[in-house]
C-alpha positions as CSV (number, residue, x, y, z in Angstrom):
1,M,84.5,49.2,96.2
2,A,81.3,51.0,96.2
3,D,80.8,54.3,95.1
4,S,82.2,57.3,98.0
5,N,78.6,59.5,96.8
6,A,76.9,56.5,96.9
7,Q,75.5,56.8,100.3
8,F,74.7,60.4,99.9
9,P,71.4,61.9,99.4
10,E,70.6,64.0,96.7
11,R,70.4,66.8,97.8
12,I,73.6,66.9,100.5
13,N,75.9,67.0,96.9
14,R,74.4,69.7,94.8
15,P,74.2,73.2,96.3
16,A,71.1,74.9,98.0
17,S,70.8,78.1,95.9
18,P,73.6,79.1,92.6
19,A,76.4,80.7,93.1
20,P,75.0,85.1,92.9
21,W,77.3,84.7,89.2
22,E,75.2,82.7,88.3
23,K,73.2,84.6,85.5
24,K,69.8,83.6,86.6
25,E,67.0,83.8,84.0
26,S,64.2,85.7,86.2
27,D,66.6,88.8,87.3
28,E,67.8,89.7,83.4
29,G,66.4,92.8,84.1
30,G,66.4,92.8,87.3
31,P,67.6,96.3,90.1
32,R,70.6,94.9,90.9
33,R,71.9,93.4,88.0
34,Q,70.7,97.1,86.8
35,I,72.3,98.6,89.9
36,A,76.0,96.3,88.8
37,H,76.2,97.4,85.4
38,T,75.3,100.9,86.5
39,V,78.6,100.4,89.0
40,F,80.8,98.5,86.2
41,D,80.3,101.1,84.0
42,S,80.7,104.4,85.9
43,F,83.5,103.0,87.7
44,S,88.0,104.5,87.0
45,P,90.5,103.3,88.5
46,Q,92.3,105.9,89.9
47,L,96.2,106.3,90.7
48,D,98.5,108.7,92.1
49,L,101.9,107.4,91.3
50,S,104.1,110.6,91.3
51,F,107.3,110.9,91.5
52,A,107.5,111.9,95.6
53,A,105.4,108.8,95.7
54,A,107.7,106.2,93.6
55,I,110.0,108.1,96.4
56,Y,108.3,107.0,99.0
57,G,107.7,103.4,97.9
58,L,111.1,102.6,97.6
59,V,112.3,103.5,101.1
60,G,110.2,101.8,102.3
61,L,110.7,99.1,100.8
62,F,114.4,99.4,101.1
63,L,113.1,100.0,105.3
64,G,111.2,96.7,105.8
65,S,113.8,94.5,103.9
66,L,116.3,96.0,106.1
67,V,114.6,94.9,109.2
68,G,113.3,91.5,107.9
69,E,117.0,91.3,106.5
70,L,117.8,91.8,110.9
71,A,115.1,90.3,112.0
72,T,116.3,86.8,110.3
73,A,119.9,87.7,111.5
74,V,118.5,87.9,115.2
75,F,116.2,85.4,115.7
76,L,117.9,82.8,112.6
77,P,121.9,82.8,113.7
78,R,123.7,81.0,111.4
79,R,126.2,77.6,112.5
80,H,128.9,77.5,111.2
81,L,130.2,73.8,111.8
82,A,133.9,73.7,111.0
83,G,135.0,70.4,109.2
C-alpha cells in the first residue's frame, strides 16, 4: 500500500506560518520580543493565603463534596440484589 501522505501536495502537510513561539531570526530585537521580555521580567505572582482564605477554601471543598455525594445518592441510587 502506498504512503498515505503521498496523495497530498507538500503545501498541505506543512503549516502555513510558523508557530508564534518559534524563534524568528528577523524578530530578534523587534517590539513584540521587547514587550514579551518586559512582561516576563516584571511579572511577580501574588498569593494571599491567610487563615481566613484557608478556612474559606476548606469549607467550600467540604460543602462541594457534600453536595456531590447527595446528588449522586439521589440521581444514581444503588440497587442491591438479594443473592
